C-alpha positions in Angstrom: -13.8 -151.0 -46.5 -10.2 -150.4 -47.4 -10.1 -147.5 -44.8 -11.5 -149.8 -42.2 -8.9 -152.5 -42.9 -6.2 -149.9 -42.8 -7.6 -148.6 -39.4 -7.6 -152.1 -37.9 -4.0 -152.8 -39.2 -2.9 -149.6 -37.8 -4.7 -150.1 -34.4 -3.5 -153.6 -34.0 0.0 -152.8 -35.3 0.3 -150.0 -32.7 -1.0 -152.2 -30.1 1.3 -155.1 -31.1 4.2 -152.8 -31.0 3.5 -151.6 -27.4 3.0 -155.2 -26.3 6.3 -156.2 -27.8 8.1 -153.4 -26.2 6.9 -153.7 -22.6 3.5 -155.3 -22.3 2.3 -151.8 -21.4 0.6 -149.0 -23.3 1.0 -145.2 -22.9 -2.1 -143.8 -21.3 -3.8 -140.4 -21.7 -5.1 -137.6 -19.3 -7.1 -134.5 -19.9 -7.0 -131.0 -18.7 -9.9 -128.5 -19.4 -9.5 -124.7 -19.4 -12.8 -123.1 -18.8 -13.8 -119.4 -19.1 -15.6 -119.4 -15.8 -16.3 -121.6 -12.7 -19.8 -120.1 -11.8 -22.5 -119.6 -14.4 -25.9 -117.9 -14.4 -28.5 -119.5 -16.7 -28.2 -117.8 -20.1 -24.4 -117.7 -20.0 -22.1 -120.0 -22.1 -19.5 -122.3 -20.7 -16.5 -122.1 -23.0 -13.9 -124.8 -22.7 -10.6 -125.9 -24.4 -9.5 -129.6 -24.0 -5.8 -130.6 -23.7 -5.5 -134.3 -24.1 -2.0 -135.3 -22.9 0.2 -138.4 -23.0 0.0 -139.3 -19.3 3.6 -140.4 -19.3 5.4 -137.7 -21.2 2.8 -134.9 -20.7 3.1 -134.0 -24.4 -0.1 -133.5 -26.4 -1.4 -137.0 -27.2 -1.7 -138.4 -30.8 -3.7 -141.4 -29.7 -7.3 -140.4 -29.4 -9.2 -138.4 -32.0 -12.5 -138.2 -30.0 -13.2 -136.8 -26.5 -16.4 -136.7 -24.4 -17.4 -133.7 -22.1 -20.3 -134.0 -19.6 -22.0 -132.1 -16.9 -22.9 -134.3 -14.0 -25.4 -133.5 -11.3 -24.9 -134.6 -7.6 -26.8 -137.8 -8.2 -24.3 -138.8 -10.9 -26.7 -138.2 -13.8 -25.3 -136.8 -17.0 -27.4 -133.7 -17.9 -25.4 -132.6 -20.8 -22.9 -134.2 -23.1 -20.6 -133.1 -25.9 -18.7 -135.5 -28.3 -15.9 -133.4 -29.8 -13.1 -133.9 -32.3 -9.4 -133.7 -31.2 -6.8 -132.5 -33.5 -3.4 -133.2 -32.3 -4.6 -133.6 -28.8 -6.6 -130.4 -28.6 -10.3 -129.5 -29.1 -12.6 -126.7 -28.1 -16.3 -126.1 -27.9 -19.1 -124.7 -25.6 -22.1 -125.5 -23.5 -25.0 -123.1 -23.2 -26.4 -123.0 -19.6 -30.2 -123.0 -20.3 -33.0 -122.6 -17.8 -33.4 -126.4 -17.2 -30.5 -126.4 -14.7 -31.3 -126.2 -11.1 -29.1 -123.9 -8.8 -26.3 -126.0 -7.3 -22.9 -127.4 -7.7 -22.1 -129.7 -10.7 -19.1 -131.7 -12.0 -17.6 -131.0 -15.4 -15.9 -134.2 -16.6 -13.9 -135.2 -19.7 -12.5 -138.4 -20.9 -11.5 -140.4 -24.0 -12.4 -144.0 -24.8 -8.7 -145.0 -24.2 -8.8 -143.5 -20.8 -11.5 -146.0 -19.7 -8.8 -148.7 -19.4 -7.2 -146.8 -16.5 -7.9 -148.3 -13.1 -8.4 -145.0 -11.4 -7.9 -141.8 -13.6 -10.6 -142.6 -16.1 -11.6 -138.9 -16.4 -10.8 -135.3 -15.7 -13.1 -133.6 -13.3 -13.7 -130.2 -11.8 -16.7 -128.5 -9.9 -18.7 -125.8 -11.4 -21.6 -123.9 -10.0 -24.9 -122.9 -11.8 -27.4 -120.4 -10.6 -30.8 -120.4 -12.1 -32.7 -117.2 -10.9 -35.9 -118.3 -12.7 -36.3 -121.3 -10.3 -37.0 -121.0 -6.6 -34.1 -121.9 -4.6 -35.1 -124.7 -2.2 -32.7 -123.8 0.6 -32.7 -120.1 0.1 -33.5 -119.0 3.6 -30.9 -121.4 5.1 -28.3 -120.6 2.6 -28.3 -116.8 2.5 -25.6 -115.5 4.7 -26.2 -111.9 5.9 -22.5 -111.2 6.1 -21.0 -109.9 2.9 -17.8 -111.7 2.1 -15.2 -110.8 -0.5 -14.3 -113.8 -2.7 -12.3 -112.0 -5.4 -10.6 -114.1 -7.8 -7.6 -111.9 -7.3 -6.7 -114.1 -4.3 -5.1 -116.5 -6.7 -2.6 -114.6 -8.9 -0.1 -116.5 -11.1 3.0 -115.3 -12.7 5.7 -116.9 -14.9 9.1 -115.5 -15.0 9.7 -116.7 -18.6 6.4 -115.5 -20.1 5.5 -111.9 -19.6 2.1 -110.2 -20.3 2.4 -106.5 -20.6 -0.5 -104.1 -20.7 0.2 -100.5 -21.8 -1.9 -99.2 -19.0 -4.0 -100.6 -16.1 -7.2 -98.8 -16.7 -9.4 -98.7 -19.9 -12.5 -96.9 -21.0 -15.5 -98.5 -22.2 -15.4 -99.9 -25.9 -11.6 -99.1 -25.9 -9.2 -101.4 -27.9 -6.9 -103.2 -25.6 -3.5 -104.0 -27.2 -1.0 -106.0 -25.2 2.0 -108.1 -25.8 2.7 -111.5 -24.6 6.5 -112.2 -24.6 8.2 -115.5 -24.2 11.8 -115.4 -22.9 12.4 -119.0 -23.6 12.3 -121.1 -26.8 10.8 -124.0 -24.9 7.2 -122.6 -25.3 7.6 -122.3 -29.2 5.1 -124.5 -30.9 3.2 -125.1 -27.6 -0.5 -124.9 -27.4 -2.3 -122.2 -25.3 -5.7 -120.7 -24.7 -6.7 -117.2 -23.4 -9.8 -116.0 -21.6 -10.6 -112.4 -20.7 -13.7 -112.1 -18.4 -15.0 -109.8 -15.8 -14.5 -110.9 -12.2 -17.1 -110.8 -9.4 -17.9 -112.4 -6.0 -19.6 -115.5 -7.6 -16.6 -117.8 -7.0 -18.0 -120.8 -5.3 -15.3 -123.3 -6.6 -11.6 -123.0 -7.1 -10.7 -123.3 -10.8 -8.1 -126.1 -11.5 -5.1 -124.6 -13.4 -2.6 -126.4 -15.5 0.3 -126.2 -13.0 -1.9 -127.8 -10.2 -3.2 -130.3 -12.7 0.2 -131.5 -13.8 1.3 -132.1 -10.2 -1.6 -134.6 -9.8 -0.5 -138.3 -10.2 -2.3 -140.0 -13.1 -1.7 -143.4 -14.4 1.0 -143.2 -17.1 0.8 -146.8 -18.4 -2.0 -149.4 -19.1 -1.2 -153.0 -18.7 -2.2 -155.1 -21.7 -4.2 -157.5 -19.6 -6.6 -154.7 -18.5 -7.5 -153.4 -22.0 -11.3 -153.4 -22.7 -11.6 -150.3 -24.8 -9.8 -149.6 -28.1 -8.6 -146.1 -28.8 -10.4 -144.1 -31.3 -7.2 -143.5 -33.4 -9.0 -142.4 -36.6 -12.1 -140.5 -35.5 -15.6 -141.5 -34.8 -16.2 -145.3 -34.9 -19.7 -146.8 -35.2 -19.8 -150.5 -34.1 -22.4 -153.2 -33.6 -23.3 -156.8 -34.4 -26.0 -158.7 -36.1 -28.0 -161.6 -34.9 -30.7 -164.0 -36.3 -33.3 -166.4 -35.1 -32.8 -168.6 -38.1 -30.5 -171.5 -37.2 -29.7 -172.0 -40.9 -28.2 -168.6 -41.1 -24.7 -167.5 -40.2 -23.7 -164.0 -39.0 -20.2 -164.5 -40.3 -18.9 -162.5 -43.3 -22.1 -160.5 -44.0 -22.0 -157.2 -45.6 -23.5 -154.3 -43.8 -24.4 -151.1 -45.7 -24.4 -147.7 -43.9 -26.3 -144.9 -45.6 -26.5 -141.2 -44.5 -28.8 -139.5 -47.1 -28.6 -136.0 -48.2 -26.0 -133.7 -50.1 -23.4 -134.9 -49.7 -24.4 -138.3 -48.7 -22.3 -140.9 -47.1 -22.3 -144.6 -48.1 -20.0 -147.3 -46.5 -19.8 -151.1 -46.5 -18.4 -153.2 -43.7 -18.1 -157.0 -43.2 -18.9 -158.8 -40.1 -16.5 -161.1 -38.3 -17.2 -164.6 -36.9 -19.2 -163.1 -34.1 -21.3 -161.0 -36.4 -19.6 -157.8 -35.3 -19.0 -154.9 -37.7 -17.3 -151.4 -37.5 -17.5 -148.2 -39.6 -15.3 -145.2 -39.6 -17.6 -142.2 -40.0 -16.6 -139.2 -42.1 -15.7 -136.2 -39.9 -17.0 -133.7 -42.4 -20.6 -134.9 -42.1 -22.2 -134.5 -38.7 -25.6 -135.9 -39.5 -26.9 -138.2 -36.7 -29.6 -140.0 -38.9 -28.2 -143.2 -40.4 -29.8 -146.3 -42.1 -28.1 -149.7 -41.8 -29.0 -152.7 -43.9 -27.8 -156.3 -44.5 -26.8 -157.0 -48.1 -28.0 -159.8 -50.3 -31.7 -159.3 -49.6 -31.3 -160.7 -46.1 -32.6 -157.6 -44.4 -35.6 -159.5 -43.0 -33.5 -162.4 -41.6 -31.2 -160.4 -39.3 -31.5 -157.9 -36.4 -28.8 -155.1 -36.1 -27.8 -153.8 -32.7 -25.5 -150.8 -32.2 -23.0 -150.8 -29.3 -23.9 -148.3 -26.7 -21.9 -144.9 -26.7 -18.9 -144.5 -24.6 -19.7 -143.8 -21.0 -17.5 -143.6 -17.8 -18.2 -144.7 -14.2 -18.2 -141.6 -11.8 -16.4 -142.7 -8.7 -18.0 -140.2 -6.2 -21.1 -138.8 -7.8 -22.5 -137.5 -4.5 -21.1 -134.0 -3.5 -22.4 -130.9 -1.7 -24.9 -129.4 -3.9 -26.1 -126.4 -1.9 -24.8 -122.9 -2.5 -24.2 -120.4 0.2 -25.4 -117.1 -1.2 -24.7 -113.7 0.3 -26.5 -110.5 -0.3 -23.6 -109.1 -2.2 -23.7 -112.1 -4.5 -27.4 -111.6 -5.1 -26.5 -108.2 -6.6 -23.8 -109.8 -8.9 -26.3 -112.5 -9.9 -28.9 -109.9 -11.0 -26.2 -107.9 -12.9 -25.0 -110.9 -14.8 -28.5 -112.1 -15.6 -29.4 -108.8 -17.1 -26.1 -108.7 -19.0 -26.5 -112.1 -20.5 -30.0 -111.5 -21.6 -29.0 -108.3 -23.4 -26.0 -110.2 -25.0 -28.3 -113.1 -26.2 -30.9 -110.7 -27.5 -28.5 -108.7 -29.6 -26.1 -111.6 -30.5 -25.4 -111.7 -34.3 -26.8 -114.9 -35.7 -24.2 -116.8 -37.9 -24.6 -119.7 -40.0 -22.8 -122.4 -38.3 -23.5 -125.1 -40.7 -20.2 -125.7 -42.5 -20.4 -127.1 -45.9 -18.2 -130.1 -46.9 -15.1 -129.0 -48.8 -15.9 -131.7 -51.4 -19.4 -132.9 -52.1 -18.1 -135.5 -54.5 -19.5 -139.1 -53.8 -17.1 -142.0 -53.1 -17.1 -143.0 -56.9 -15.7 -139.5 -57.7 -15.5 -138.5 -61.4 -16.0 -142.1 -62.6 -19.7 -141.5 -63.2 -21.5 -140.3 -66.3 -24.1 -137.6 -65.2 -27.5 -137.4 -66.6 -29.4 -134.3 -65.4 -33.0 -135.0 -66.4 -33.9 -131.3 -67.0 -31.5 -131.3 -69.9 -33.7 -134.0 -71.7 -37.3 -134.5 -72.5 -39.1 -135.4 -69.2 -40.6 -138.9 -69.2 -43.3 -139.9 -66.8 -41.9 -143.4 -65.9 -38.7 -144.8 -64.7 -38.8 -147.3 -67.5 -38.9 -144.6 -70.1 -36.1 -142.7 -68.6 -33.9 -145.7 -68.7 -34.8 -146.5 -72.3 -34.7 -143.2 -73.7 -32.0 -141.3 -71.7 -29.7 -143.7 -70.1 -28.6 -146.4 -72.7 -26.0 -147.9 -70.4 -28.7 -149.1 -67.9 -31.3 -151.7 -68.7 -33.8 -153.7 -66.6 -35.1 -157.2 -66.3 -38.7 -158.0 -65.3 -39.9 -161.3 -63.9 -43.4 -161.5 -62.8 -43.6 -157.8 -61.8 -40.2 -157.8 -60.1 -37.5 -155.7 -61.6 -33.7 -155.8 -61.6 -31.3 -153.1 -62.8 -28.1 -153.9 -64.7 -25.3 -152.1 -66.5 -24.4 -152.5 -70.2 -20.7 -153.4 -70.6 -19.6 -151.8 -73.8 -16.1 -153.3 -73.7 -17.4 -156.7 -74.5 -20.7 -155.5 -76.1 -22.8 -157.4 -73.6 -24.5 -157.2 -70.4 -22.1 -157.1 -67.4 -22.2 -159.7 -64.6 -24.4 -159.3 -61.5 -26.7 -156.5 -60.4 -25.6 -152.9 -60.0 -25.3 -150.9 -56.8 -28.4 -148.7 -56.7 -28.4 -145.6 -54.4 -31.0 -142.9 -54.0 -29.7 -139.9 -52.1 -27.1 -142.2 -50.8 -29.6 -144.8 -49.6 -28.9 -148.4 -50.6 -32.1 -149.6 -52.4 -32.0 -153.4 -52.7 -35.7 -153.5 -53.8 -35.7 -151.5 -56.9 -39.4 -152.1 -57.6 -40.5 -148.8 -56.0 -38.5 -146.9 -58.6 -40.8 -148.1 -61.3 -43.8 -146.5 -59.6 -41.9 -143.5 -58.3 -42.8 -139.9 -59.4 -39.9 -139.2 -61.7 -40.6 -135.4 -61.4 -38.8 -135.7 -58.1 -35.6 -136.9 -59.7 -32.9 -134.3 -60.4 -30.2 -136.4 -61.9 -28.8 -140.0 -62.3 -25.1 -140.9 -62.2 -24.0 -144.1 -63.9 -20.6 -145.8 -63.4 -20.9 -148.2 -66.4 -18.2 -150.6 -65.4 -17.5 -153.1 -62.7 -16.8 -151.3 -59.4 -15.2 -152.8 -56.3 -16.2 -151.0 -53.0 -15.0 -152.5 -49.8 -15.1 -156.3 -50.2 -18.1 -156.1 -52.7 -17.9 -156.1 -56.3 -20.8 -154.6 -58.4 -21.4 -154.5 -62.2 -21.6 -150.8 -61.9 -23.3 -148.0 -60.0 -26.7 -146.3 -60.5 -26.8 -143.2 -58.2 -30.1 -141.2 -58.2 -30.3 -137.8 -56.8 -33.8 -136.2 -56.0 -34.4 -132.5 -55.8 -34.9 -132.4 -52.1 -32.1 -135.0 -51.4 -34.4 -136.7 -48.8 -35.7 -139.9 -50.4 -38.1 -141.8 -48.3 -38.1 -145.6 -49.1 -41.4 -147.4 -49.2 -40.0 -150.5 -47.5 -41.0 -150.7 -43.9 -38.0 -152.8 -43.0 -35.7 -149.9 -43.7 -35.8 -147.8 -40.5 -33.6 -144.9 -39.6 -31.5 -145.0 -36.5 -30.1 -142.0 -34.5 -26.4 -142.0 -33.4 -24.3 -139.6 -31.4 -22.1 -137.5 -33.5 -19.2 -135.0 -32.9 -20.4 -131.5 -32.7 -18.7 -128.9 -34.9 -16.6 -126.3 -33.1 -18.4 -123.0 -32.9 -16.2 -120.0 -33.5 -16.2 -117.4 -30.8 -17.7 -114.1 -32.1 -15.5 -111.0 -31.3 -16.7 -107.5 -31.6 -14.4 -105.1 -33.5 -15.0 -101.4 -33.0 -12.3 -100.6 -35.7 -14.8 -101.7 -38.4 -17.0 -99.1 -40.1 -20.2 -100.6 -38.8 -22.0 -98.2 -36.5 -22.3 -99.7 -33.0 -23.5 -96.6 -31.2 -27.0 -98.0 -30.8 -25.8 -101.4 -30.0 -25.8 -102.2 -26.2 -22.6 -104.2 -25.4 -22.9 -105.9 -22.1 -20.3 -108.6 -22.6 -18.6 -110.2 -19.5 -16.6 -112.2 -21.8 -14.3 -109.9 -23.7 -12.1 -112.5 -25.4 -11.8 -116.2 -25.9 -8.8 -117.5 -28.0 -8.2 -121.3 -28.2 -5.3 -121.5 -30.5 -2.8 -118.9 -29.1 0.9 -119.5 -30.1 4.0 -118.3 -28.4 7.4 -117.5 -29.8 10.6 -116.0 -28.5 9.4 -112.6 -29.4 6.5 -110.2 -28.7 3.2 -111.9 -29.5 0.4 -109.3 -30.0 -3.1 -109.8 -28.7 -6.0 -107.5 -28.8 -9.7 -107.2 -27.9 -12.3 -104.5 -27.1 -13.8 -103.6 -23.8 -17.6 -103.5 -23.5 -20.0 -101.3 -21.6 -19.5 -103.2 -18.4 -17.3 -101.6 -15.7 -15.1 -103.4 -13.2 -12.1 -105.6 -12.7 -11.3 -108.0 -15.7 -9.1 -111.1 -15.6 -6.9 -112.4 -18.4 -6.2 -116.0 -17.9 -3.6 -117.9 -20.0 -3.4 -121.7 -19.8 -1.6 -124.4 -21.8 1.4 -126.6 -22.3 4.9 -126.4 -24.1 5.7 -129.0 -26.7 7.4 -131.1 -23.7 4.3 -130.8 -21.6 5.4 -128.0 -19.3 2.4 -126.1 -18.0 1.7 -122.4 -18.0 -0.9 -120.7 -15.9 -0.9 -116.9 -15.8 -3.5 -114.4 -14.7 -3.4 -110.6 -15.1 -5.9 -108.0 -14.2 -7.1 -104.5 -15.6 -9.8 -102.1 -14.9 -12.6 -100.8 -17.0 -14.2 -97.4 -16.0 
């Protein structure tokens, strides 16, 4: 709760400061650097987000969350990523699976704060997707017998202050490419840049938007206070909602709401409703679980209904656009080549464990608890016996078959005031009766905080936190129902191949079109080495560097080399 209060104070303090200054707020804008503009199903769309202050063009420190969507020509979202922004940047990927139809799509990106803009609510660019596994409806009308060259070399960018130097223009298969990227100016120091190295072909249906063209576009730099409907996500993921009741004798004001995400580590938070019954939670960024449980405290769970606010969405201004692709015979050959290549790459891809463990699995009460691992004691068949024989600081009271748990307060040699906070795998358990019929062989340990504990705006006589072996406690109460929410997806590290390693790759087919993808490249006033390895694919490859200096000056450079 303290974190929530600090967030609100910070948010409204920031808003108040802006209002006091000029009655206007600085807005945001987004640019996306992608690895490609045309994709064959089975390939992966890689992207880097640059969230900029729309006024200064510097990286924005306002929003910590961004949304990326693929929109079809009917305006329907068919893929959506919610990602974390760190100092205005974030990166992730979208796998283009076989559910996509061949055609043009829009890739859009926005923040919650951008929805207050009257016009520039989102960044957009067109991408094309080709699905060779589905029949193309307009194939006969769309195929042009004339072979046309649409080489990406038609757009060749240079920058006199940043030089990319290849030792040579032509490389062999599986050869190491070492190059220097030199900045002749200090103004790019501490800027943020991304690099993509990918094979070029004739599948260029849409012109890619580069950072230089993007910065020239007019975007709304200020938001008037009178138009604000969406608060910025200043501190990460927010979960908001409200409670309601059909009982006229009940009020929704100042009710405590508990959020539980069970597992290891678990997440437990408490929020307090306002006069309208509204509540907000700040979610832990280290935990990406989408299954949550919300409850109203004080045994009033049956008297209230909890409704979550809908996820952030944006209104697409012109969802209808030309969907048909005009495909030439030469392009059909390129489609077949890329389809074969991506199938081989996906088949031989090294599987990595992308599940990142939390750096600290300590619960919110930290080291204040006394730990009782039950296997260190004689096992007892009932919960009553465990409390009586193993955990002297906990005792229970029974009244007509209903139980309550309490903490002994040794400082005054008496029972402490009020009931304890009881958690099982992080789940708030308000009806503890089911523990007294629970199979205790499933319990791994019990943590006990044997003193008064203040958490949020609630004060408990102590904490009893039970951990089961599988960390997936299933409550008996039918009124405790899990909900699913949208969470930020973890960034997936790009897997490079390094032929300098001792591993034998001679029997490993390397059909990579994407040779490198670096989302955190730094420039300084000196040589900045960069290297990667070519694959078994021959042809012309493009190195694309995009990004912005600390002052918001864009860079867009393209260089080419051959692999034979």
